[in-house]
A tleap script that builds the chain and sets N, CA, C and O, in Angstrom:
source leaprc.protein.ff14SB
mol = sequence {
  NMET GLY GLU VAL GLY GLU LEU SER GLU ILE
  LEU GLN TRP LYS GLY GLU VAL ALA LYS GLY
  LEU PRO ASN TRP SER SER ASP ASP LYS GLU
  HIE LEU GLU GLU GLU LEU SER ASP VAL LEU
  LEU TYR LEU VAL HIE LEU ALA ASP VAL CYS
  GLY LEU ASP LEU GLY GLN ALA ALA LEU THR
  LYS ILE VAL LYS ASN ALA HIE LYS TYR PRO
  VAL THR SER THR ASN TYR THR ASN ASN SER
  THR TYR CASN
}
set mol.1.N position { 14.766 -2.655 11.899 }
set mol.1.CA position { 13.232 -3.116 12.319 }
set mol.1.C position { 13.283 -4.905 12.668 }
set mol.1.O position { 12.645 -5.657 13.405 }
set mol.2.N position { 14.428 -5.059 11.678 }
set mol.2.CA position { 14.849 -6.904 11.311 }
set mol.2.C position { 14.438 -7.263 13.242 }
set mol.2.O position { 13.630 -8.168 13.451 }
set mol.3.N position { 14.966 -6.606 14.317 }
set mol.3.CA position { 14.837 -7.133 15.496 }
set mol.3.C position { 13.761 -7.763 15.686 }
set mol.3.O position { 13.822 -8.851 16.259 }
set mol.4.N position { 12.699 -7.319 15.322 }
set mol.4.CA position { 11.047 -7.644 15.975 }
set mol.4.C position { 11.031 -8.803 14.970 }
set mol.4.O position { 10.493 -9.856 15.311 }
set mol.5.N position { 11.447 -8.712 14.058 }
set mol.5.CA position { 11.353 -10.235 12.663 }
set mol.5.C position { 11.895 -11.581 13.554 }
set mol.5.O position { 11.473 -12.737 13.539 }
set mol.6.N position { 13.436 -10.720 14.645 }
set mol.6.CA position { 14.229 -12.174 14.846 }
set mol.6.C position { 13.641 -12.455 16.120 }
set mol.6.O position { 14.038 -13.599 16.343 }
set mol.7.N position { 12.986 -12.130 17.020 }
set mol.7.CA position { 11.605 -12.101 18.288 }
set mol.7.C position { 11.310 -12.945 17.953 }
set mol.7.O position { 11.748 -14.002 18.406 }
set mol.8.N position { 10.106 -12.853 16.651 }
set mol.8.CA position { 9.289 -13.277 16.165 }
set mol.8.C position { 9.187 -14.988 15.505 }
set mol.8.O position { 8.325 -15.841 15.297 }
set mol.9.N position { 10.181 -14.864 15.406 }
set mol.9.CA position { 10.603 -16.762 14.634 }
set mol.9.C position { 11.032 -17.449 15.626 }
set mol.9.O position { 10.848 -18.655 15.792 }
set mol.10.N position { 11.764 -16.537 16.495 }
set mol.10.CA position { 11.937 -17.715 17.892 }
set mol.10.C position { 10.367 -17.752 18.228 }
set mol.10.O position { 10.097 -18.838 18.741 }
set mol.11.N position { 9.470 -17.088 18.130 }
set mol.11.CA position { 8.335 -17.663 19.037 }
set mol.11.C position { 7.354 -18.413 18.357 }
set mol.11.O position { 6.640 -19.317 18.791 }
set mol.12.N position { 7.427 -17.823 17.027 }
set mol.12.CA position { 6.802 -18.665 16.097 }
set mol.12.C position { 6.408 -20.237 16.167 }
set mol.12.O position { 5.188 -20.370 16.068 }
set mol.13.N position { 6.969 -21.225 16.282 }
set mol.13.CA position { 6.802 -22.401 16.727 }
set mol.13.C position { 6.762 -22.877 17.988 }
set mol.13.O position { 6.879 -24.079 18.228 }
set mol.14.N position { 6.520 -21.584 19.290 }
set mol.14.CA position { 6.396 -21.995 20.547 }
set mol.14.C position { 5.082 -22.276 20.708 }
set mol.14.O position { 5.119 -23.165 21.559 }
set mol.15.N position { 3.882 -22.082 20.426 }
set mol.15.CA position { 2.607 -21.961 21.151 }
set mol.15.C position { 2.853 -21.065 22.039 }
set mol.15.O position { 3.673 -20.152 22.139 }
set mol.16.N position { 1.679 -21.630 22.919 }
set mol.16.CA position { 1.792 -20.486 24.041 }
set mol.16.C position { 3.108 -20.434 24.744 }
set mol.16.O position { 3.844 -21.419 24.683 }
set mol.17.N position { 3.448 -19.424 25.371 }
set mol.17.CA position { 4.558 -20.093 26.342 }
set mol.17.C position { 4.451 -19.614 27.538 }
set mol.17.O position { 3.972 -18.529 27.869 }
set mol.18.N position { 5.085 -20.765 28.457 }
set mol.18.CA position { 4.132 -20.489 29.426 }
set mol.18.C position { 5.543 -20.093 30.567 }
set mol.18.O position { 6.738 -20.322 30.385 }
set mol.19.N position { 4.895 -19.462 31.695 }
set mol.19.CA position { 5.471 -18.866 32.671 }
set mol.19.C position { 6.893 -18.867 33.253 }
set mol.19.O position { 7.027 -19.992 33.735 }
set mol.20.N position { 7.745 -18.336 33.400 }
set mol.20.CA position { 9.207 -19.240 33.741 }
set mol.20.C position { 9.787 -20.174 32.395 }
set mol.20.O position { 10.909 -20.681 32.371 }
set mol.21.N position { 8.939 -20.264 31.473 }
set mol.21.CA position { 9.794 -21.097 30.610 }
set mol.21.C position { 10.019 -22.848 30.777 }
set mol.21.O position { 11.030 -23.495 30.506 }
set mol.22.N position { 9.134 -23.176 31.140 }
set mol.22.CA position { 10.035 -24.296 31.983 }
set mol.22.C position { 10.292 -25.409 30.855 }
set mol.22.O position { 10.881 -26.435 31.198 }
set mol.23.N position { 9.952 -25.280 29.765 }
set mol.23.CA position { 9.871 -26.168 28.780 }
set mol.23.C position { 11.625 -25.837 28.155 }
set mol.23.O position { 12.497 -26.693 28.008 }
set mol.24.N position { 11.716 -24.736 27.948 }
set mol.24.CA position { 12.834 -24.219 27.501 }
set mol.24.C position { 14.314 -24.534 27.346 }
set mol.24.O position { 14.686 -24.025 28.404 }
set mol.25.N position { 15.372 -24.982 26.819 }
set mol.25.CA position { 16.451 -25.027 26.991 }
set mol.25.C position { 17.213 -23.442 27.963 }
set mol.25.O position { 16.643 -22.391 28.255 }
set mol.26.N position { 18.149 -23.725 28.139 }
set mol.26.CA position { 18.981 -22.801 28.875 }
set mol.26.C position { 19.076 -21.639 27.686 }
set mol.26.O position { 18.670 -20.478 27.747 }
set mol.27.N position { 19.692 -22.268 26.664 }
set mol.27.CA position { 20.535 -21.385 25.636 }
set mol.27.C position { 18.973 -21.091 25.115 }
set mol.27.O position { 18.983 -19.874 24.929 }
set mol.28.N position { 17.912 -21.480 24.854 }
set mol.28.CA position { 16.727 -21.104 24.259 }
set mol.28.C position { 16.287 -19.472 24.919 }
set mol.28.O position { 15.953 -18.550 24.175 }
set mol.29.N position { 16.353 -19.364 26.201 }
set mol.29.CA position { 16.100 -18.969 27.332 }
set mol.29.C position { 17.061 -18.111 26.905 }
set mol.29.O position { 16.465 -17.509 26.012 }
set mol.30.N position { 18.892 -17.356 26.988 }
set mol.30.CA position { 19.076 -16.627 26.216 }
set mol.30.C position { 19.339 -16.220 24.977 }
set mol.30.O position { 19.834 -15.193 24.515 }
set mol.31.N position { 18.872 -17.319 24.466 }
set mol.31.CA position { 18.709 -15.688 22.934 }
set mol.31.C position { 16.943 -15.438 23.009 }
set mol.31.O position { 16.630 -14.330 22.572 }
set mol.32.N position { 16.242 -15.945 23.295 }
set mol.32.CA position { 14.757 -14.984 23.634 }
set mol.32.C position { 15.479 -13.709 24.686 }
set mol.32.O position { 14.973 -12.621 24.409 }
set mol.33.N position { 16.217 -13.642 25.474 }
set mol.33.CA position { 16.335 -12.377 26.364 }
set mol.33.C position { 17.280 -11.691 25.258 }
set mol.33.O position { 17.219 -10.480 25.044 }
set mol.34.N position { 17.965 -12.358 24.720 }
set mol.34.CA position { 18.826 -11.147 23.814 }
set mol.34.C position { 18.346 -10.833 22.468 }
set mol.34.O position { 18.953 -9.980 21.819 }
set mol.35.N position { 17.342 -11.415 21.982 }
set mol.35.CA position { 16.305 -10.517 21.191 }
set mol.35.C position { 15.404 -9.607 21.578 }
set mol.35.O position { 15.290 -8.522 21.007 }
set mol.36.N position { 14.433 -10.101 22.939 }
set mol.36.CA position { 13.902 -9.157 23.655 }
set mol.36.C position { 14.592 -7.640 24.157 }
set mol.36.O position { 13.788 -6.761 24.465 }
set mol.37.N position { 15.732 -7.402 24.222 }
set mol.37.CA position { 16.916 -6.760 24.795 }
set mol.37.C position { 17.491 -6.084 23.845 }
set mol.37.O position { 18.165 -5.062 23.978 }
set mol.38.N position { 17.138 -6.850 22.527 }
set mol.38.CA position { 17.420 -5.930 21.207 }
set mol.38.C position { 16.309 -5.327 21.328 }
set mol.38.O position { 16.356 -4.258 21.935 }
set mol.39.N position { 14.755 -5.864 20.725 }
set mol.39.CA position { 13.779 -4.891 20.508 }
set mol.39.C position { 13.302 -3.814 21.650 }
set mol.39.O position { 12.376 -3.038 21.413 }
set mol.40.N position { 13.984 -3.819 22.883 }
set mol.40.CA position { 13.679 -2.969 23.932 }
set mol.40.C position { 14.621 -1.658 23.687 }
set mol.40.O position { 14.456 -0.463 23.934 }
set mol.41.N position { 15.632 -2.370 23.122 }
set mol.41.CA position { 16.792 -1.207 23.040 }
set mol.41.C position { 16.059 -0.459 21.625 }
set mol.41.O position { 15.901 0.760 21.695 }
set mol.42.N position { 15.774 -0.915 20.811 }
set mol.42.CA position { 15.133 -0.534 19.706 }
set mol.42.C position { 14.296 0.677 19.712 }
set mol.42.O position { 14.389 1.774 19.160 }
set mol.43.N position { 13.276 0.018 20.674 }
set mol.43.CA position { 11.997 0.472 21.008 }
set mol.43.C position { 12.726 2.546 21.531 }
set mol.43.O position { 12.738 3.672 21.036 }
set mol.44.N position { 13.150 1.874 22.704 }
set mol.44.CA position { 13.716 3.216 23.057 }
set mol.44.C position { 14.563 3.941 22.221 }
set mol.44.O position { 14.288 5.137 22.325 }
set mol.45.N position { 15.301 3.778 21.585 }
set mol.45.CA position { 16.122 4.646 20.527 }
set mol.45.C position { 15.019 5.300 19.447 }
set mol.45.O position { 14.921 6.518 19.301 }
set mol.46.N position { 14.130 4.250 18.647 }
set mol.46.CA position { 12.827 4.876 18.258 }
set mol.46.C position { 12.237 6.164 19.019 }
set mol.46.O position { 12.145 7.329 18.633 }
set mol.47.N position { 11.922 5.648 20.054 }
set mol.47.CA position { 10.971 6.486 20.887 }
set mol.47.C position { 11.674 8.346 21.123 }
set mol.47.O position { 10.968 9.349 21.229 }
set mol.48.N position { 12.997 8.309 21.145 }
set mol.48.CA position { 14.178 9.108 21.854 }
set mol.48.C position { 14.567 9.905 20.161 }
set mol.48.O position { 14.911 11.084 20.072 }
set mol.49.N position { 14.415 8.951 18.931 }
set mol.49.CA position { 14.403 9.798 17.898 }
set mol.49.C position { 12.751 10.728 17.341 }
set mol.49.O position { 12.531 11.628 16.531 }
set mol.50.N position { 11.910 9.939 18.256 }
set mol.50.CA position { 10.760 10.717 17.055 }
set mol.50.C position { 10.441 11.540 18.901 }
set mol.50.O position { 9.436 11.139 19.488 }
set mol.51.N position { 11.169 12.407 19.483 }
set mol.51.CA position { 10.985 12.899 20.889 }
set mol.51.C position { 9.493 12.533 21.414 }
set mol.51.O position { 8.603 13.380 21.489 }
set mol.52.N position { 9.324 11.153 21.771 }
set mol.52.CA position { 8.262 10.839 22.454 }
set mol.52.C position { 8.923 10.266 23.743 }
set mol.52.O position { 10.104 9.961 23.906 }
set mol.53.N position { 7.588 10.172 24.874 }
set mol.53.CA position { 8.395 9.767 26.334 }
set mol.53.C position { 8.069 8.527 26.609 }
set mol.53.O position { 7.319 8.282 27.554 }
set mol.54.N position { 8.549 7.621 25.878 }
set mol.54.CA position { 8.108 5.710 26.302 }
set mol.54.C position { 7.682 5.370 27.139 }
set mol.54.O position { 6.766 4.580 26.913 }
set mol.55.N position { 7.973 5.661 28.663 }
set mol.55.CA position { 7.201 5.387 30.200 }
set mol.55.C position { 5.999 6.079 30.017 }
set mol.55.O position { 4.967 5.413 30.100 }
set mol.56.N position { 5.891 7.679 29.707 }
set mol.56.CA position { 4.703 8.101 30.112 }
set mol.56.C position { 3.785 7.605 29.272 }
set mol.56.O position { 2.572 7.623 29.478 }
set mol.57.N position { 4.527 6.997 27.979 }
set mol.57.CA position { 3.389 6.664 26.956 }
set mol.57.C position { 2.922 5.079 27.312 }
set mol.57.O position { 1.833 4.613 26.975 }
set mol.58.N position { 3.954 4.351 28.055 }
set mol.58.CA position { 2.847 3.076 28.361 }
set mol.58.C position { 2.141 2.941 29.636 }
set mol.58.O position { 1.347 2.042 29.914 }
set mol.59.N position { 2.663 4.349 30.722 }
set mol.59.CA position { 1.638 4.391 31.358 }
set mol.59.C position { 0.265 4.793 31.240 }
set mol.59.O position { -0.703 4.385 31.882 }
set mol.60.N position { 0.334 5.867 30.100 }
set mol.60.CA position { -1.146 6.207 29.443 }
set mol.60.C position { -2.001 4.993 28.909 }
set mol.60.O position { -3.192 4.730 29.076 }
set mol.61.N position { -0.967 4.313 28.184 }
set mol.61.CA position { -1.768 2.862 27.322 }
set mol.61.C position { -2.303 2.000 28.601 }
set mol.61.O position { -3.381 1.461 28.351 }
set mol.62.N position { -1.797 1.740 29.931 }
set mol.62.CA position { -2.308 1.055 30.945 }
set mol.62.C position { -3.235 1.864 31.291 }
set mol.62.O position { -4.216 1.203 31.632 }
set mol.63.N position { -3.494 3.430 31.410 }
set mol.63.CA position { -4.436 3.156 32.071 }
set mol.63.C position { -5.752 2.876 31.279 }
set mol.63.O position { -6.704 2.218 31.698 }
set mol.64.N position { -5.630 3.561 29.918 }
set mol.64.CA position { -6.602 3.221 28.915 }
set mol.64.C position { -7.104 2.234 28.786 }
set mol.64.O position { -8.316 2.256 28.573 }
set mol.65.N position { -6.349 0.823 28.862 }
set mol.65.CA position { -6.782 -0.638 29.159 }
set mol.65.C position { -7.388 -0.496 30.091 }
set mol.65.O position { -8.556 -0.884 30.120 }
set mol.66.N position { -6.824 0.084 31.123 }
set mol.66.CA position { -7.522 -0.384 32.511 }
set mol.66.C position { -9.095 0.158 32.423 }
set mol.66.O position { -9.884 -0.684 32.851 }
set mol.67.N position { -9.702 1.370 31.963 }
set mol.67.CA position { -10.537 1.486 31.532 }
set mol.67.C position { -11.308 0.437 29.892 }
set mol.67.O position { -12.435 -0.048 29.795 }
set mol.68.N position { -10.652 0.425 29.301 }
set mol.68.CA position { -11.228 -0.444 28.229 }
set mol.68.C position { -11.640 -1.842 28.880 }
set mol.68.O position { -12.746 -2.305 28.599 }
set mol.69.N position { -11.038 -2.323 29.485 }
set mol.69.CA position { -11.127 -3.703 30.114 }
set mol.69.C position { -10.652 -3.613 31.479 }
set mol.69.O position { -9.550 -3.696 32.020 }
set mol.70.N position { -12.102 -3.372 31.943 }
set mol.70.CA position { -11.770 -3.356 33.841 }
set mol.70.C position { -12.319 -5.069 34.246 }
set mol.70.O position { -13.192 -5.821 33.816 }
set mol.71.N position { -11.168 -5.145 35.394 }
set mol.71.CA position { -11.158 -6.107 35.667 }
set mol.71.C position { -12.487 -6.770 36.947 }
set mol.71.O position { -12.841 -6.141 37.945 }
set mol.72.N position { -12.880 -7.812 36.635 }
set mol.72.CA position { -14.393 -7.679 37.376 }
set mol.72.C position { -14.359 -8.988 38.293 }
set mol.72.O position { -13.564 -9.877 37.988 }
set mol.73.N position { -14.958 -9.099 39.095 }
set mol.73.CA position { -14.842 -10.689 39.921 }
set mol.73.C position { -15.080 -11.941 38.823 }
set mol.73.O position { -14.550 -13.031 39.036 }
set mol.74.N position { -15.844 -11.731 37.734 }
set mol.74.CA position { -16.223 -12.633 37.003 }
set mol.74.C position { -15.110 -12.801 36.268 }
set mol.74.O position { -15.150 -13.986 35.937 }
set mol.75.N position { -13.882 -12.185 35.699 }
set mol.75.CA position { -12.857 -12.264 34.984 }
set mol.75.C position { -11.399 -12.482 35.330 }
set mol.75.O position { -10.389 -12.570 34.631 }
set mol.76.N position { -11.611 -12.541 36.616 }
set mol.76.CA position { -10.497 -12.141 37.680 }
set mol.76.C position { -10.545 -13.604 38.774 }
set mol.76.O position { -11.382 -13.936 39.614 }
set mol.77.N position { -9.015 -14.384 38.240 }
set mol.77.CA position { -8.851 -15.141 39.236 }
set mol.77.C position { -7.517 -14.730 39.927 }
set mol.77.O position { -6.708 -13.944 39.435 }
set mol.78.N position { -7.392 -15.333 41.077 }
set mol.78.CA position { -6.045 -14.685 41.743 }
set mol.78.C position { -4.961 -16.068 41.786 }
set mol.78.O position { -4.929 -17.022 42.563 }
set mol.79.N position { -4.434 -15.854 41.054 }
set mol.79.CA position { -3.365 -17.500 41.209 }
set mol.79.C position { -1.926 -17.191 41.737 }
set mol.79.O position { -0.922 -17.893 41.620 }
set mol.80.N position { -2.106 -15.583 42.544 }
set mol.80.CA position { -1.071 -15.384 43.843 }
set mol.80.C position { -0.741 -16.320 44.699 }
set mol.80.O position { -1.577 -16.685 45.526 }
set mol.81.N position { 0.694 -16.956 44.660 }
set mol.81.CA position { 1.219 -17.521 45.577 }
set mol.81.C position { 1.640 -16.736 47.072 }
set mol.81.O position { 2.288 -17.349 47.921 }
set mol.82.N position { 1.076 -14.945 47.336 }
set mol.82.CA position { 1.695 -14.353 48.203 }
set mol.82.C position { 0.051 -14.231 49.285 }
set mol.82.O position { -1.154 -14.134 49.054 }
set mol.83.N position { 0.927 -14.311 50.478 }
set mol.83.CA position { -0.080 -14.478 51.682 }
set mol.83.C position { -0.639 -12.840 52.351 }
set mol.83.O position { -1.428 -12.796 53.295 }
savepdb mol mol.pdb
quit
């Protein structure tokens, strides 16, 4: 469980994390990437040990969240650069 703590430590003093991490050094980005990977691998292993389908659980949670927090025209802004 120490992996989550290590990830938390990296983010603890960063505040809001901007998309693409524009103010982060390449070393900091690499460190974050490593810790995120450690947490992901830990979660995949834990789900396997527990006999849970992590992919299905994530999809189920996405559906639950969509019902709980529906996107409406008042809370959606399209910042997409796609045409």
